[in-house]
Every structure is written in structure tokens, then in C-alpha cells.
C-alpha positions, 0 to 999 in steps of 0.5 A: 500500499502506498504511504505519503509524508505529509506536511500542513503548511502556512505559506509566506506571501510572495515578496516574503518568500523572496526576502527569506530565499535571499537570506537563505541564499546568503547564508549558503553561500557564507557558510558553505551550507547548501542544506539552506537552499533545499526547502522553500520558505514556510511555517509548518503546522502539521507532519503526518504519515498516512495511506494515500487511500485515506487522502479524501477523508483526511482532507475533508476532516481537516477542512472542517477544522481549518475552514473555522478560523478567519484570515490572520497577520503573521508578523516576522521579527528577527532570528531565533535557534534550535541551538547546535543545529537549526537557524529560523525566522521568528514569529512574533505573532504565535497566538494565531498559529499556536491555536490553529494547530491545537485546534488540529489535536482532535484529528489525531486519532485519524491521522496516526499512521502507527505507533512509531508515527504519530502526527507531530504538532508544531507549537513553536512556529518559525520559518527555517533558514537552515537545519542540521549544521555542522557546529562551526556553521551553526556558532558563526551563522548564528552570531551573524544573524542574532544580531541582525535585524528582520522585520516584515509580514504577511497575510494568512488567508489559507493553509496548504496540505502538501505530501510526497511518497515516501520514497520521494525528496519533493512534495506536491500540493494535496488541498488547500484549505481556505481560512473561511472566519466561521469562528469569528462570526460564531463569536460575534454572534454569541456577544449579541445575546 
């Protein structure tokens, strides 16, 4: 049976992607770090493995959860790191993203592939510059970026579900979920009574 690796992500606007890609390219050149060039800028919300035949049901269930949210603004401010191996663009406005990720947790049962491959919910939102760094790359790169300022923002109006067969390298689009704002409308209605 065909098994896929899935990523539920937020994709930044084109101008933000260009800015982050410029950072990634600069880092790759300065610190001999070609892995910085391999991934496209994004914020991962959820990662899981599942049988391909379950995809249609997964898409329907995720759509019901994601459609509850209204579009929101993401502010990016400076850099952060997971010491010794990863440097990323810091997300200043985490609350909407963390709330969205938490709202996906009821889906855990149908996203679980097996005991060893449970869904991974990302509660530290970030846009990776590079990961799997050698110690010297991390130390020099972090010294530079921790003293560099970076500020930008973008609007999130949809969430993407990407997939790849576990034997392939590149992801393809499986579904796009619109943030339709139903949750905001419900909250306004409740306040009227």
C-alpha cells in the first residue's frame, strides 16, 4: 500500500518568500551550507504519515477544522535558533498559529499511521533558514544572524496540505484550505445575546 508523508503548512506571500530566500542564499554562500537552499520558506503546522487511500477523508476532516478560522496577519521579527543545529526567522505573532495547531489535535486519531509514526503538531512557529548545521556553521551563522534585524509581515488566508510518497524527495500540493472566518462570526453572534 502506498504511504505518504504529509505537511500542513502556511506559505508566506511572494515578497516574504523572496526576502527569506535571499537570506537562505546568503547563508549558504557564507557558511558552505547548501542545505539552506533545499526547502521553500514556510511555517509547518503539522507533519504526519498516512496511507494514500485515506487522503480524501483526511482532507475533508482537516477542511472542517481549518475553515473555522478567519484570515490573520503574521509578523516576522528577527531570528531564533534551536541550539547547535537550526536557525530560523522568528514569528512574533504566535497566538493565532498556536491556536490553529491546537484545534487540529482532535484529528490525531485519524492522522496516526501506527504507534511509531504519530502526527507531530508544531507549537513553535518559525520559518527555517537552515537546519542540520555543523557546529562551526551554527556558531558563526548564529553569531551573525542574532545581531541582524529582520522585520516583515504577511496575511494568511489559506493553509496548504503537501504530500510526498515516502520514497520521493519533493512534495506536491494535496489540498488548499481557505480560512473562511466562521469562528469569528460565531463569537460575534454569541456576544449579541
